[in-house]
N, CA, C and O of each residue as an XYZ file, in Angstrom:
788
protein
N     -26.367     17.305     17.946
C     -27.404     18.096     17.124
C     -28.500     16.712     18.107
O     -28.448     15.604     17.575
N     -29.115     16.778     19.008
C     -30.117     16.197     19.572
C     -31.505     16.132     18.796
O     -32.522     15.544     19.161
N     -31.353     16.698     17.916
C     -32.668     16.673     16.850
C     -32.617     15.559     16.172
O     -33.529     14.741     16.058
N     -31.051     15.483     15.494
C     -31.255     14.222     14.032
C     -29.932     13.418     14.778
O     -29.480     12.478     14.124
N     -29.395     13.661     15.857
C     -28.415     12.703     16.465
C     -26.843     13.211     15.303
O     -26.181     12.272     14.861
N     -26.680     13.766     15.162
C     -25.349     14.320     14.095
C     -24.661     14.747     15.143
O     -24.984     15.470     16.085
N     -23.349     14.036     14.772
C     -21.909     15.031     15.673
C     -21.175     15.761     14.510
O     -20.649     15.207     13.544
N     -21.211     16.713     14.689
C     -20.282     18.068     14.291
C     -18.820     18.273     14.423
O     -18.516     18.647     15.556
N     -17.969     18.159     13.725
C     -16.832     18.903     14.329
C     -16.511     20.277     13.115
O     -16.378     20.078     11.907
N     -16.446     21.419     13.673
C     -16.752     22.463     13.179
C     -14.636     22.142     12.613
O     -14.333     22.885     11.680
N     -14.004     21.651     12.872
C     -12.470     21.682     12.416
C     -12.259     21.233     11.141
O     -11.826     21.780     10.127
N     -12.818     19.651     11.499
C     -12.261     19.098     10.357
C     -13.519     18.653      9.316
O     -13.438     18.028      8.259
N     -14.705     19.201      9.995
C     -15.976     18.821      8.692
C     -16.585     17.243      9.360
O     -17.729     16.909      9.049
N     -16.202     16.826      9.779
C     -17.014     15.518     10.315
C     -18.103     15.621     10.871
O     -18.040     16.243     11.931
N     -19.220     15.213     10.550
C     -20.617     15.267     10.161
C     -21.630     14.244     10.219
O     -22.607     14.356      9.478
N     -21.500     12.991     11.216
C     -21.817     11.656     11.100
C     -23.058     11.120     12.488
O     -23.585     11.904     13.279
N     -23.187     10.214     12.463
C     -23.961      9.760     13.258
C     -22.839      9.051     14.393
O     -21.629      8.942     14.191
N     -23.627      8.575     15.715
C     -22.907      8.063     16.720
C     -22.293      6.755     16.460
O     -21.639      6.265     17.381
N     -22.402      6.088     15.317
C     -22.029      5.155     14.909
C     -20.836      5.173     14.226
O     -19.872      4.471     14.532
N     -20.875      6.124     13.106
C     -19.809      6.347     12.170
C     -18.941      7.104     13.429
O     -17.905      6.515     13.738
N     -19.210      8.170     14.079
C     -18.298      8.760     14.889
C     -17.509      7.491     15.900
O     -16.298      7.535     16.119
N     -18.532      6.236     16.530
C     -17.741      5.730     17.449
C     -16.726      4.521     16.276
O     -15.756      3.888     16.693
N     -17.260      4.436     14.773
C     -16.378      3.891     14.006
C     -15.008      5.036     13.894
O     -14.072      4.865     14.675
N     -14.976      5.745     13.279
C     -13.979      6.465     13.425
C     -12.861      6.778     14.413
O     -11.700      7.015     14.080
N     -13.336      6.754     15.684
C     -12.266      6.678     16.662
C     -11.969      5.501     16.613
O     -10.812      5.523     16.194
N     -12.320      4.232     16.803
C     -11.820      2.873     17.289
C     -11.038      2.570     15.785
O      -9.927      2.046     15.700
N     -11.589      2.866     15.019
C     -10.889      2.519     13.753
C     -11.508      1.172     13.170
O     -10.823      0.373     12.532
N     -12.820      0.992     13.435
C     -13.440     -0.164     12.927
C     -14.806      0.506     11.767
O     -15.359      1.605     11.723
N     -14.972     -0.796     10.915
C     -16.219     -0.533     10.056
C     -17.324      0.506     10.883
O     -17.308      1.106     11.957
N     -18.266      0.359      9.766
C     -19.838      1.195     11.199
C     -19.952     -0.390     11.253
O     -19.696     -0.979     12.303
N     -20.344     -1.079     10.094
C     -21.264     -2.384     10.364
C     -20.557     -3.456     11.808
O     -21.204     -4.193     12.552
N     -19.665     -3.298     11.813
C     -19.359     -3.784     12.967
C     -18.962     -3.408     14.286
O     -18.665     -4.098     15.261
N     -19.043     -1.621     14.041
C     -19.357     -0.935     15.275
C     -20.837     -1.223     15.715
O     -21.194     -1.312     16.889
N     -21.691     -1.363     14.561
C     -23.041     -1.367     14.916
C     -23.039     -3.008     15.733
O     -23.335     -3.300     16.892
N     -22.668     -3.695     14.816
C     -23.336     -4.967     15.673
C     -22.424     -4.644     16.768
O     -23.165     -4.080     17.572
N     -21.036     -4.677     17.363
C     -20.955     -4.500     18.740
C     -21.795     -3.953     19.148
O     -22.246     -4.690     20.024
N     -22.420     -2.996     19.101
C     -23.347     -1.990     19.756
C     -24.632     -2.788     20.464
O     -24.816     -3.027     21.657
N     -25.309     -3.058     19.512
C     -26.124     -4.133     19.598
C     -26.286     -5.341     20.322
O     -27.278     -5.659     20.977
N     -24.976     -6.158     20.118
C     -24.868     -7.336     20.914
C     -24.682     -6.544     21.845
O     -25.476     -6.949     22.693
N     -23.976     -5.368     22.415
C     -23.991     -5.005     23.874
C     -25.185     -4.745     24.743
O     -25.328     -4.816     25.964
N     -25.826     -4.493     23.981
C     -27.639     -3.655     23.992
C     -28.267     -5.479     24.276
O     -29.307     -5.463     24.935
N     -28.086     -6.033     24.127
C     -28.793     -7.298     24.193
C     -27.763     -8.466     24.734
O     -27.703     -9.609     24.279
N     -26.876     -7.864     25.928
C     -26.162     -8.747     26.454
C     -25.746    -10.329     25.753
O     -25.982    -11.511     26.001
N     -25.190     -9.747     25.010
C     -24.509    -10.813     24.111
C     -22.690    -10.458     23.752
O     -22.089     -9.413     23.503
N     -22.180    -12.165     23.907
C     -20.788    -11.600     24.485
C     -20.337    -11.242     22.603
O     -20.633    -11.858     21.579
N     -19.406     -9.804     22.866
C     -18.480     -9.017     21.421
C     -17.466     -9.800     21.102
O     -17.020     -9.666     19.962
N     -16.807    -10.860     22.049
C     -15.301    -11.189     21.714
C     -15.066    -11.611     20.642
O     -14.010    -11.215     20.149
N     -15.929    -12.589     19.813
C     -15.922    -13.688     18.533
C     -16.192    -12.233     17.842
O     -15.085    -12.062     17.332
N     -16.815    -11.284     17.560
C     -17.161    -10.436     16.490
C     -15.206     -9.146     16.432
O     -14.560     -8.560     15.564
N     -15.139     -9.311     17.541
C     -13.759     -8.525     17.776
C     -12.656     -9.052     17.173
O     -11.886     -8.340     16.527
N     -12.464    -10.473     17.346
C     -11.644    -11.522     17.278
C     -11.656    -11.334     15.567
O     -10.845    -10.654     14.938
N     -12.888    -12.185     14.943
C     -12.948    -12.200     13.351
C     -12.217    -10.670     12.539
O     -11.609    -10.603     11.470
N     -12.534     -9.664     13.438
C     -12.197     -8.325     12.989
C     -10.852     -7.882     12.665
O     -10.399     -7.352     11.650
N     -10.349     -8.209     13.712
C      -8.576     -8.493     14.283
C      -8.172     -9.315     13.324
O      -7.052     -9.061     12.883
N      -8.681    -10.142     12.902
C      -7.886    -11.257     12.235
C      -8.311    -10.938     10.866
O      -7.527    -11.386     10.029
N      -9.282    -10.319     10.399
C      -8.887     -9.387      8.840
C      -8.234     -8.301      8.494
O      -7.706     -7.980      7.429
N      -8.357     -7.587      9.855
C      -7.441     -6.468      9.847
C      -5.682     -7.541      9.265
O      -5.157     -7.170      8.215
N      -5.191     -8.428      9.849
C      -4.007     -8.977      9.571
C      -3.890    -10.067      8.729
O      -2.911    -10.811      8.681
N      -4.903    -10.156      8.061
C      -5.420    -11.316      6.608
C      -3.730    -10.792      5.663
O      -2.750    -11.463      5.339
N      -4.063     -9.329      5.489
C      -2.792     -9.158      4.446
C      -1.600     -8.820      5.006
O      -0.880     -7.948      4.518
N      -1.325     -9.443      6.004
C       0.040     -9.091      6.515
C       1.227     -9.070      5.690
O       2.056     -8.189      5.464
N       1.075    -10.477      5.229
C       2.185    -10.710      4.183
C       2.402     -9.920      3.120
O       3.452     -9.477      2.655
N       1.606     -9.832      2.887
C       1.521     -8.664      1.526
C       1.885     -7.485      1.756
O       2.120     -7.100      0.611
N       2.151     -6.430      2.580
C       2.132     -5.511      3.166
C       4.058     -5.442      3.231
O       4.946     -4.780      2.694
N       3.931     -6.781      4.427
C       5.471     -7.229      4.283
C       6.268     -7.196      2.902
O       7.188     -6.437      2.599
N       5.609     -8.342      2.042
C       6.227     -8.305      0.457
C       7.035     -7.171      0.040
O       8.244     -7.072     -0.170
N       5.856     -6.147     -0.045
C       5.901     -5.329     -0.483
C       6.778     -3.668      0.520
O       7.537     -2.909     -0.081
N       6.551     -3.548      1.450
C       7.702     -3.021      2.487
C       9.451     -3.662      1.811
O      10.389     -2.933      1.490
N       9.421     -5.227      1.762
C      10.574     -5.978      1.475
C      11.190     -4.827      0.463
O      12.018     -3.918      0.527
N      10.054     -5.562     -0.771
C      10.440     -4.386     -2.317
C      10.563     -3.257     -2.337
O      10.787     -2.737     -3.429
N      10.456     -2.339     -1.022
C      10.487     -1.012     -1.206
C      12.375     -0.965     -1.039
O      13.229     -0.701     -1.886
N      12.495     -1.318      0.325
C      13.580     -1.362      0.913
C      14.938     -1.824     -0.613
O      16.038     -1.361     -0.915
N      14.124     -2.848     -1.146
C      15.151     -3.185     -1.896
C      15.553     -2.170     -3.396
O      16.601     -1.780     -3.911
N      13.982     -2.021     -3.729
C      14.539     -0.753     -4.669
C      15.457      0.853     -4.648
O      16.069      1.556     -5.452
N      14.982      0.872     -2.776
C      15.983      2.004     -2.446
C      17.434      1.627     -2.434
O      18.224      2.396     -2.980
N      17.808      0.688     -1.953
C      19.438      0.157     -1.926
C      19.244     -0.051     -3.126
O      19.380      1.167     -3.236
N      18.997     -0.503     -4.493
C      19.442     -0.267     -6.390
C      19.382      0.993     -6.119
O      20.470      1.569     -6.121
N      18.707      1.449     -5.948
C      18.842      3.343     -6.578
C      20.180      4.377     -6.249
O      20.481      5.423     -6.826
N      20.902      3.652     -5.045
C      22.004      3.885     -4.525
C      23.134      3.711     -5.685
O      23.773      4.601     -6.247
N      23.181      2.568     -5.841
C      23.819      1.970     -7.162
C      23.757      2.080     -8.644
O      24.288      1.398     -9.521
N      23.081      2.972     -8.690
C      22.203      2.988    -10.368
C      22.761      4.510    -10.018
O      22.505      5.110     -8.974
N      23.673      5.069    -11.234
C      23.968      6.314    -11.429
C      23.505      7.129    -12.380
O      23.501      8.352    -12.520
N      22.933      5.801    -13.302
C      21.897      6.559    -14.304
C      20.619      7.220    -13.920
O      20.171      8.325    -14.225
N      20.000      5.970    -12.945
C      19.134      6.466    -12.027
C      18.427      7.583    -11.415
O      17.253      7.951    -11.390
N      19.744      8.084    -10.836
C      20.374      9.084     -9.666
C      20.655     10.150    -10.808
O      20.550     11.262    -10.291
N      20.959     10.250    -12.099
C      21.290     11.428    -12.504
C      19.848     11.520    -13.425
O      19.548     12.703    -13.590
N      19.014     10.709    -13.978
C      17.866     11.103    -13.934
C      16.790     11.841    -12.966
O      15.795     12.497    -13.273
N      17.290     11.535    -11.786
C      16.018     12.084    -10.793
C      16.756     13.316    -10.542
O      16.195     13.972     -9.664
N      17.788     13.854    -10.987
C      18.658     14.822    -10.530
C      18.569     15.852    -11.343
O      18.867     16.985    -10.964
N      18.064     15.534    -12.800
C      18.190     15.900    -14.114
C      16.615     16.872    -13.959
O      16.451     18.013    -14.392
N      15.567     16.008    -13.204
C      13.952     16.442    -12.760
C      13.916     17.266    -11.584
O      13.006     17.656    -10.853
N      15.186     17.424    -11.609
C      14.890     18.520    -10.059
C      14.564     18.017     -8.704
O      14.653     18.616     -7.633
N      14.197     16.886     -8.930
C      14.248     16.121     -7.388
C      15.777     16.142     -6.666
O      16.799     16.030     -7.343
N      15.791     16.322     -5.018
C      16.382     16.812     -4.693
C      16.767     15.567     -3.266
O      15.911     15.298     -2.423
N      17.999     15.027     -3.254
C      18.503     13.906     -2.042
C      17.426     13.997     -0.999
O      17.226     12.831     -0.658
N      16.650     14.773     -0.334
C      15.855     15.031      0.843
C      14.520     14.233      0.196
O      14.202     13.100      0.557
N      13.774     15.030     -0.843
C      12.810     14.501     -1.661
C      12.988     12.866     -1.705
O      12.363     11.994     -1.102
N      14.054     12.778     -2.626
C      14.087     11.302     -3.054
C      14.126     10.423     -1.922
O      13.418      9.463     -2.229
N      14.650     10.238     -0.625
C      14.713      9.622      0.555
C      12.984     10.264      1.220
O      12.128      9.441      1.545
N      12.833     11.143      1.281
C      11.309     11.591      2.095
C      10.140     10.618      1.195
O       9.204     10.250      1.905
N      10.080     10.194     -0.153
C       8.960      9.764     -0.526
C       9.842      8.376     -1.186
O       9.519      7.861     -2.256
N      11.013      7.888     -0.328
C      11.293      6.324     -0.322
C      11.506      6.009     -2.159
O      11.393      4.849     -2.557
N      11.715      6.789     -2.842
C      12.263      6.968     -4.329
C      13.099      5.347     -4.233
O      13.669      4.961     -3.213
N      13.000      4.447     -5.687
C      13.966      3.616     -5.747
C      13.859      3.311     -6.999
O      12.962      3.744     -7.722
N      14.894      2.429     -7.417
C      14.937      1.801     -9.262
C      15.383      0.442     -8.912
O      16.269     -0.165     -8.312
N      14.194      0.264     -9.672
C      14.419     -1.242    -10.339
C      15.291     -1.923    -11.526
O      15.169     -1.505    -12.677
N      16.161     -2.970    -11.214
C      17.105     -3.494    -11.948
C      16.539     -4.071    -13.080
O      15.371     -4.458    -13.078
N      17.316     -4.168    -14.109
C      17.162     -5.535    -14.765
C      16.915     -7.120    -14.042
O      16.910     -7.406    -12.844
N      16.698     -8.092    -15.342
C      17.450     -8.922    -14.815
C      16.786     -9.506    -13.584
O      17.515     -9.940    -12.693
N      15.293     -9.563    -13.436
C      14.683    -10.074    -12.484
C      15.366    -10.173    -11.111
O      15.072    -11.104    -10.361
N      16.234     -9.278    -10.774
C      16.821     -9.141     -9.769
C      15.697     -9.229     -8.115
O      15.877     -9.978     -7.155
N      14.843     -8.424     -8.260
C      13.790     -8.517     -7.010
C      13.684     -9.953     -6.624
O      14.243    -10.400     -5.622
N      12.673    -10.949     -7.753
C      12.525    -11.754     -7.565
C      13.173    -12.890     -6.797
O      12.780    -13.720     -5.977
N      14.874    -12.457     -7.675
C      16.083    -13.735     -7.134
C      16.225    -13.491     -5.518
O      16.350    -14.500     -4.824
N      16.211    -12.057     -4.806
C      16.225    -11.428     -3.692
C      14.965    -12.371     -2.845
O      15.182    -13.268     -2.030
N      13.993    -12.008     -3.180
C      12.488    -12.165     -2.209
C      12.312    -13.391     -2.312
O      11.412    -13.637     -1.509
N      12.739    -14.695     -3.005
C      12.211    -15.537     -3.260
C      12.813    -17.108     -1.744
O      12.515    -18.261     -1.429
N      13.861    -15.872     -1.296
C      14.183    -16.508     -0.324
C      13.463    -16.368      1.126
O      13.822    -16.879      2.186
N      12.564    -15.694      0.920
C      12.127    -15.463      1.897
C      10.352    -15.422      2.022
O       9.703    -15.242      3.053
N       9.842    -15.645      0.663
C       8.428    -15.216      0.548
C       8.334    -16.754     -0.829
O       9.216    -17.442     -1.341
N       7.223    -16.736     -0.937
C       6.422    -17.850     -2.088
C       6.285    -17.378     -2.943
O       5.890    -16.218     -2.830
N       6.468    -17.831     -4.130
C       5.940    -17.187     -5.899
C       4.650    -17.102     -5.787
O       4.367    -15.927     -6.018
N       3.723    -17.689     -5.563
C       2.328    -17.557     -5.033
C       2.098    -16.183     -3.926
O       1.027    -15.591     -3.797
N       3.018    -15.948     -3.394
C       2.299    -14.586     -2.164
C       3.305    -13.190     -3.126
O       2.917    -12.033     -3.283
N       4.431    -13.702     -3.556
C       5.136    -12.678     -4.106
C       3.995    -12.435     -5.595
O       3.721    -11.259     -5.835
N       3.557    -13.203     -6.258
C       2.298    -12.622     -7.522
C       0.931    -11.993     -6.657
O       0.242    -11.031     -6.999
N       0.843    -12.464     -5.984
C      -0.386    -11.901     -5.604
C      -0.208    -10.269     -4.552
O      -1.017     -9.360     -4.369
N       1.063    -10.449     -4.095
C       1.339     -9.027     -4.137
C       1.525     -8.493     -5.122
O       1.126     -7.341     -4.955
N       1.931     -8.617     -6.180
C       1.872     -7.763     -7.199
C       3.380     -6.967     -7.773
O       3.547     -5.848     -8.259
N       4.498     -8.253     -7.428
C       5.717     -7.362     -7.430
C       6.178     -8.631     -8.619
O       6.959     -8.156     -9.444
N       5.931     -9.786     -8.815
C       6.411    -10.682    -10.022
C       5.088    -10.708    -10.542
O       4.120    -10.474     -9.819
N       4.953    -11.059    -12.115
C       4.051    -11.533    -12.484
C       5.105    -13.312    -13.383
O       6.327    -13.434    -13.463
N       4.096    -14.276    -13.846
C       4.337    -15.571    -14.321
C       4.150    -15.353    -15.752
O       3.124    -15.039    -16.357
N       5.667    -15.641    -16.304
C       5.397    -16.216    -17.682
C       4.282    -16.776    -18.325
O       3.763    -17.400    -17.399
N       3.506    -16.974    -19.417
C       2.827    -17.619    -19.751
C       3.260    -18.704    -20.465
O       2.959    -19.847    -20.120
N       4.012    -18.439    -21.534
C       4.713    -19.923    -22.041
C       5.574    -20.933    -21.329
O       5.493    -22.161    -21.357
N       6.904    -19.699    -20.311
C       7.526    -20.599    -19.792
C       7.235    -21.317    -18.078
O       7.705    -22.376    -17.662
N       6.293    -20.316    -17.298
C       6.045    -20.863    -16.319
C       6.628    -20.391    -15.548
O       6.449    -20.599    -14.348
N       7.754    -19.388    -16.172
C       8.851    -18.389    -15.159
C       8.494    -17.208    -14.800
O       8.287    -16.265    -15.564
N       8.346    -17.201    -12.845
C       8.586    -15.869    -12.821
C       9.206    -14.811    -13.328
O      10.306    -15.043    -13.831
N       8.740    -13.489    -13.345
C       9.627    -12.577    -13.404
C       9.082    -11.322    -12.630
O       7.969    -11.254    -12.108
N      10.245    -10.131    -12.642
C       9.809     -8.626    -12.007
C       9.023     -7.605    -13.000
O       9.459     -7.019    -13.992
N       7.467     -7.573    -12.304
C       6.800     -6.650    -13.107
C       7.590     -5.699    -13.208
O       8.114     -5.706    -14.322
N       7.971     -4.775    -12.493
C       9.149     -3.278    -12.752
C      10.581     -3.769    -13.024
O      11.277     -4.563    -12.390
N      10.854     -2.983    -14.292
C      12.255     -3.575    -14.731
C      13.226     -2.116    -15.106
O      12.649     -1.032    -15.183
N      13.819     -2.158    -15.191
C      14.744     -0.814    -15.393
C      13.545      0.831    -15.307
O      13.153      1.535    -16.238
N      13.371      0.905    -14.352
C      12.339      2.014    -13.992
C      12.775      2.002    -12.591
O      13.343      1.238    -11.811
N      12.056      3.660    -12.617
C      12.827      4.311    -11.376
C      10.879      3.915    -10.451
O       9.874      3.622    -11.099
N      10.932      4.034     -9.118
C      10.264      3.046     -8.624
C       9.566      4.384     -7.280
O      10.128      4.950     -6.343
N       8.651      4.425     -7.621
C       7.356      5.610     -6.332
C       6.829      4.436     -5.269
O       6.159      3.587     -5.857
N       6.908      4.307     -4.511
C       6.126      3.250     -3.662
C       4.788      4.162     -3.223
O       4.899      5.329     -2.846
N       3.750      3.590     -3.309
C       2.605      4.026     -2.792
C       2.202      3.190     -1.147
O       2.206      2.062     -0.653
N       1.883      4.611     -0.779
C       2.324      4.390      0.755
C       0.808      4.700      1.300
O       0.434      5.755      0.787
N      -0.542      3.951      2.461
C      -1.475      4.427      2.596
C      -1.163      5.519      4.349
O      -0.195      5.545      5.110
N      -2.153      6.065      4.367
C      -2.421      6.602      5.356
C      -1.747      5.848      6.993
O      -1.554      6.606      7.943
N      -1.526      4.706      7.087
C      -1.385      3.683      8.213
C       0.238      3.153      7.771
O       0.577      1.995      8.014
N       0.729      3.664      7.422
C       2.417      3.844      6.289
C       2.930      2.163      5.792
O       3.980      1.531      5.669
N       1.608      1.975      5.633
C       1.193      0.106      5.008
C       2.022      0.464      3.271
O       1.677      1.441      2.606
N       2.965     -0.400      2.859
C       2.769      0.278      1.525
C       2.038     -1.078      0.593
O       2.226     -2.288      0.724
N       1.321     -0.468     -0.188
C       0.512     -0.764     -1.175
C       0.932     -1.523     -2.244
O       0.611     -2.667     -2.564
N       1.728     -0.704     -2.781
C       2.084     -0.691     -4.208
C       3.510     -0.031     -4.986
O       4.445      0.651     -4.566
N       3.202     -0.535     -6.167
C       4.177      0.754     -6.711
C       4.212      1.289     -8.113
O       3.766      0.626     -9.049
N       4.680      2.348     -8.250
C       4.764      2.821     -9.769
C       5.624      3.268    -10.326
O       6.255      4.255     -9.945
N       5.855      2.552    -11.474
C       7.290      2.972    -12.239
C       6.919      3.664    -13.500
O       5.931      3.676    -14.235
N       8.437      4.409    -13.464
C       8.424      5.212    -14.651
C       9.835      4.521    -15.127
O      10.794      4.135    -14.458
N       9.511      4.511    -17.007
C      10.657      3.934    -17.877
C      11.742      5.159    -17.864
O      11.481      6.334    -18.122
N      13.548      4.397    -17.357
C      14.240      5.448    -17.641
C      14.544      5.744    -19.159
O      14.927      6.853    -19.531
N      14.308      4.465    -20.181
C      14.193      4.636    -21.649
C      13.074      4.761    -22.203
O      12.039      4.684    -21.540
N      13.073      5.029    -23.836
C      11.810      4.396    -24.291
C      11.022      3.183    -24.157
O      11.406      2.017    -24.067
N       9.909      3.645    -24.160
C       9.044      2.629    -23.980
C       7.886      2.697    -24.075
O       7.339      3.650    -23.521
N       7.321      2.021    -24.585
C       5.550      2.299    -25.031
C       4.974      2.282    -23.844
O       3.932      2.926    -23.720
N       5.459      1.618    -22.806
C       4.293      1.697    -21.149
C       5.235      2.563    -20.488
O       5.932      1.959    -19.673
N       5.508      4.012    -20.613
C       6.050      4.836    -19.818
C       6.179      4.559    -18.529
O       7.191      4.454    -17.836
N       4.579      4.404    -18.169
C       4.132      4.502    -16.388
C       3.430      3.232    -16.413
O       2.571      3.010    -17.266
N       3.777      2.312    -15.446
C       3.124      1.307    -15.154
C       2.822      1.489    -13.559
O       3.431      2.245    -12.802
N       1.599      0.505    -13.183
C       1.577      0.286    -11.988
C       1.044     -1.126    -11.388
O       0.316     -1.896    -12.014
N       1.566     -1.354     -9.964
C       1.050     -2.294     -9.296
C      -0.256     -2.830     -9.801
O      -1.219     -2.070     -9.702
N      -0.439     -3.970    -10.308
C      -1.809     -4.028    -10.951
C      -2.921     -4.626     -9.724
O      -2.425     -4.895     -8.630
N      -4.158     -4.792     -9.887
C      -5.024     -4.904     -8.515
C      -4.985     -5.815     -7.442
O      -5.453     -6.931     -7.665
N      -4.669     -5.651     -6.672
C      -4.200     -6.774     -5.558
C      -5.032     -7.242     -4.283
O      -6.102     -6.902     -4.787
N      -5.225     -7.496     -3.654
C      -5.941     -7.634     -2.352
C      -6.271     -6.231     -1.544
O      -7.343     -5.800     -1.120
N      -4.742     -5.609     -1.490
C      -4.279     -4.584     -1.013
C      -4.542     -3.592     -1.710
O      -5.124     -2.630     -1.210
N      -4.101     -3.618     -3.262
C      -4.028     -2.137     -3.946
C      -5.054     -1.818     -5.027
O      -4.666     -2.285     -6.098
N      -5.940     -1.343     -5.107
C      -6.840     -0.874     -6.228
C      -6.727      0.610     -6.560
O      -7.250      1.520     -5.917
N      -5.939      0.734     -7.699
C      -5.518      2.118     -8.237
C      -6.445      3.364     -7.701
O      -6.071      4.240     -6.921
N      -7.592      3.254     -8.232
C      -8.514      4.150     -8.126
C      -8.971      4.529     -6.821
O      -9.520      5.586     -6.510
N      -8.672      3.512     -6.062
C      -8.798      3.887     -4.155
C      -7.823      4.764     -3.490
O      -8.067      5.335     -2.427
N      -6.727      4.860     -4.127
C      -5.779      5.176     -2.965
C      -4.984      6.665     -3.727
O      -4.904      6.806     -4.947
N      -4.587      7.415     -2.970
C      -3.895      8.858     -3.530
C      -2.263      9.027     -3.352
O      -1.760      9.288     -2.260
N      -1.755      8.907     -4.158
C      -0.333      8.889     -4.067
C       0.218      9.977     -3.135
O      -0.138     11.119     -3.425
N       1.012      9.838     -2.081
C       1.765     10.926     -1.124
C       0.810     11.304      0.113
O       1.039     12.301      0.797
N      -0.286     10.436      0.358
C      -1.398     10.807      1.147
C      -0.606     10.284      3.012
O      -1.046     10.694      4.086
N       0.223      9.618      2.885
C       0.589      8.668      4.194
C       1.940     10.343      4.851
O       2.772     10.407      5.756
N       1.575     11.120      4.040
C       2.593     12.542      4.099
C       1.667     14.016      4.311
O       2.010     15.118      4.740
N       0.240     13.456      3.764
C      -0.747     14.487      4.303
C      -1.661     14.355      5.630
O      -2.530     15.130      6.030
N      -1.279     13.337      6.103
C      -1.625     12.566      7.342
C      -2.066     13.926      8.824
O      -3.114     14.231      9.393
N      -0.791     14.338      8.922
C      -0.501     15.730     10.129
C      -1.843     16.609      9.303
O      -2.175     17.730      9.687
């Protein structure tokens, strides 16, 4: 629309200005996009800005990697837990659904921590939200124990965190990953990675 400078798509409903359109196409945020446009207009070098933006993008790569490894661990544990598999089957879930949503099982006895500590520091595992630190003993422990695990994955296929459903009676039937630099419960929608198409 040449009057108000708004670009509208009748298919997806997008209706914003040139800066927002450019940001959407390139995957940058609007402020970075606007600064790039202004710098180019003023014939200034934009490389440092783009470099900083890329650094920010990969800032949390370690946390994504930890959560991905945790998801693989939970999926493997589900295969060896007859009780967890039976629970899912009783709830009407098929093997296809279990595989499609990468469902898993968190065992007891801090098994995840014992597995991941070989490749990741305690500090990084805690920051990712997969372990906690006991206030009395100072020892690390698994956040999720004896629970069905639902990985929370974003539209870019990054594993952000987990939801866990207790198998047995538990005052906390459902728990989620705490707020971390990559996961804020209110900001993410479970299953959005399957809706992108």
